C-alpha positions as a printed NumPy array, in Angstrom:
array([[ -0.57 ,  32.876, -40.847],
       [  0.509,  33.403, -44.473],
       [  2.645,  36.387, -43.446],
       [  4.396,  34.296, -40.808],
       [  5.159,  31.56 , -43.341],
       [  6.448,  34.099, -45.884],
       [  8.628,  35.719, -43.236],
       [ 10.009,  32.332, -42.177],
       [ 10.804,  31.314, -45.777],
       [ 12.469,  34.676, -46.447],
       [ 14.687,  34.278, -43.394],
       [ 15.6  ,  30.735, -44.449],
       [ 16.552,  31.901, -47.935],
       [ 18.673,  34.725, -46.558],
       [ 20.47 ,  32.34 , -44.231],
       [ 21.116,  29.923, -47.1  ],
       [ 22.506,  32.701, -49.304],
       [ 24.959,  33.804, -46.624],
       [ 26.347,  30.27 , -46.278],
       [ 26.499,  29.629, -50.014],
       [ 28.577,  32.77 , -50.604],
       [ 31.364,  31.545, -48.319],
       [ 31.191,  28.069, -49.854],
       [ 31.475,  29.482, -53.363],
       [ 34.496,  31.538, -52.412],
       [ 36.202,  28.497, -50.917],
       [ 35.704,  26.358, -54.007],
       [ 36.785,  29.112, -56.41 ],
       [ 40.34 ,  28.638, -55.13 ],
       [ 40.612,  25.338, -56.978],
       [ 42.508,  25.697, -60.237],
       [ 44.755,  23.723, -62.492],
       [ 48.488,  24.331, -62.522],
       [ 48.195,  26.749, -65.457],
       [ 45.688,  28.97 , -63.651],
       [ 46.814,  28.34 , -60.096],
       [ 48.642,  31.664, -59.752],
       [ 45.3  ,  33.476, -59.555],
       [ 44.741,  31.788, -56.175],
       [ 48.009,  33.133, -54.767],
       [ 47.94 ,  36.227, -52.645],
       [ 51.475,  37.196, -51.705],
       [ 51.598,  39.712, -48.901],
       [ 54.047,  42.553, -48.718],
       [ 57.434,  41.669, -47.224],
       [ 58.064,  42.986, -43.75 ],
       [ 60.65 ,  45.694, -43.193],
       [ 63.176,  43.306, -41.615],
       [ 62.716,  40.491, -44.132],
       [ 63.147,  40.114, -47.874],
       [ 61.025,  36.958, -48.176],
       [ 57.512,  36.943, -49.559],
       [ 54.666,  35.343, -47.639],
       [ 51.929,  33.438, -49.518],
       [ 48.381,  32.704, -48.318],
       [ 44.97 ,  31.38 , -49.349],
       [ 41.96 ,  29.887, -47.522],
       [ 43.857,  26.835, -46.188],
       [ 47.482,  28.027, -46.051],
       [ 48.867,  31.223, -44.539],
       [ 52.194,  32.915, -43.878],
       [ 53.999,  30.447, -46.166],
       [ 57.621,  31.424, -46.76 ],
       [ 60.472,  29.769, -48.625],
       [ 64.141,  30.158, -47.774],
       [ 66.877,  28.88 , -50.084],
       [ 69.212,  26.872, -47.837],
       [ 71.542,  25.368, -50.437],
       [ 71.883,  25.365, -54.22 ],
       [ 69.058,  22.797, -54.549],
       [ 67.509,  22.848, -51.048],
       [ 64.594,  24.983, -49.859],
       [ 63.081,  25.366, -46.388],
       [ 59.305,  25.838, -46.394],
       [ 57.485,  27.191, -43.329],
       [ 53.956,  28.331, -42.631],
       [ 50.585,  27.379, -41.245],
       [ 47.727,  25.306, -42.628],
       [ 44.129,  24.638, -41.657],
       [ 43.717,  21.166, -43.16 ],
       [ 41.723,  18.022, -42.389],
       [ 43.539,  15.643, -40.032],
       [ 46.609,  17.926, -40.155],
       [ 47.703,  16.466, -43.517],
       [ 48.532,  18.167, -46.791],
       [ 50.447,  17.371, -49.958],
       [ 52.877,  19.218, -52.18 ],
       [ 54.449,  18.948, -55.613],
       [ 57.347,  20.774, -57.293],
       [ 56.747,  21.582, -60.969],
       [ 58.849,  23.282, -63.612],
       [ 55.992,  24.285, -65.907],
       [ 56.095,  20.998, -67.827],
       [ 56.929,  18.204, -65.393],
       [ 56.34 ,  17.228, -61.79 ],
       [ 59.86 ,  16.901, -60.409],
       [ 59.124,  15.894, -56.819],
       [ 56.114,  15.33 , -54.587],
       [ 55.389,  14.562, -50.962],
       [ 53.093,  14.819, -47.968],
       [ 53.483,  16.74 , -44.723],
       [ 51.769,  17.077, -41.367],
       [ 50.982,  20.211, -39.396],
       [ 51.073,  20.576, -35.634],
       [ 47.234,  20.639, -35.46 ],
       [ 44.271,  19.638, -37.611],
       [ 41.375,  21.825, -38.746],
       [ 39.651,  23.893, -37.533],
       [ 42.902,  24.957, -35.815],
       [ 45.807,  26.422, -37.757],
       [ 48.788,  24.099, -37.435],
       [ 52.4  ,  25.025, -38.151],
       [ 54.671,  23.196, -40.568],
       [ 58.364,  23.324, -41.446],
       [ 60.018,  21.052, -44.004],
       [ 62.798,  21.053, -46.581],
       [ 62.648,  20.14 , -50.242],
       [ 65.67 ,  19.159, -52.274],
       [ 65.042,  19.521, -55.998],
       [ 67.112,  20.377, -59.057],
       [ 65.969,  22.012, -62.294],
       [ 65.945,  19.812, -65.385],
       [ 66.228,  22.838, -67.689],
       [ 68.278,  25.921, -66.736],
       [ 65.653,  28.431, -67.929],
       [ 62.706,  26.809, -66.138],
       [ 61.017,  28.192, -63.032],
       [ 60.434,  25.898, -60.085],
       [ 57.01 ,  26.159, -58.432],
       [ 56.069,  24.445, -55.191],
       [ 52.319,  23.799, -55.051],
       [ 50.838,  23.13 , -51.613],
       [ 47.371,  21.567, -51.591],
       [ 44.841,  19.556, -49.65 ],
       [ 43.817,  16.281, -51.303],
       [ 40.072,  15.719, -51.692],
       [ 38.705,  12.923, -49.498],
       [ 36.305,  12.029, -52.329],
       [ 38.601,  11.596, -55.309],
       [ 42.106,  12.697, -54.305],
       [ 42.005,  15.789, -56.524],
       [ 43.926,  18.916, -55.546],
       [ 41.978,  21.458, -53.513],
       [ 43.008,  24.877, -52.219],
       [ 46.21 ,  24.948, -54.259],
       [ 48.814,  27.501, -53.244],
       [ 51.649,  27.935, -55.776],
       [ 54.899,  29.286, -54.329],
       [ 57.872,  30.266, -56.483],
       [ 61.09 ,  28.554, -55.374],
       [ 63.701,  30.497, -57.351]])
């Protein structure tokens, strides 16, 4: 009887460890704007395209195309709660513009999105970063941030 209980507890602990590893990985993606670039995993550009694709646990195949001098088209897929996500454009010091978007499907499905952002630099030497994120249902904090360079 004791062996059966020990075996059962061992199996339970192993099952818990497998689930906690994936949870830990998911939460490690959260970072502030200074450290957010560590969460970005740009993939190699395809042979027929010069654009870079960005991905993390909640966003994938995100690309940015400069349409005009101050206009950018953002496309990709997201796996977000109720098909909603937020974004902000930063220049390293200030938040210049922010908004919310919807995907074509909510989690657990991957939904597509396509939107444009019109934003102008305040300082000529600054770098514009678009940060896509899912807002926490608990406190509204940024989760699963994906920084994407605009220029």
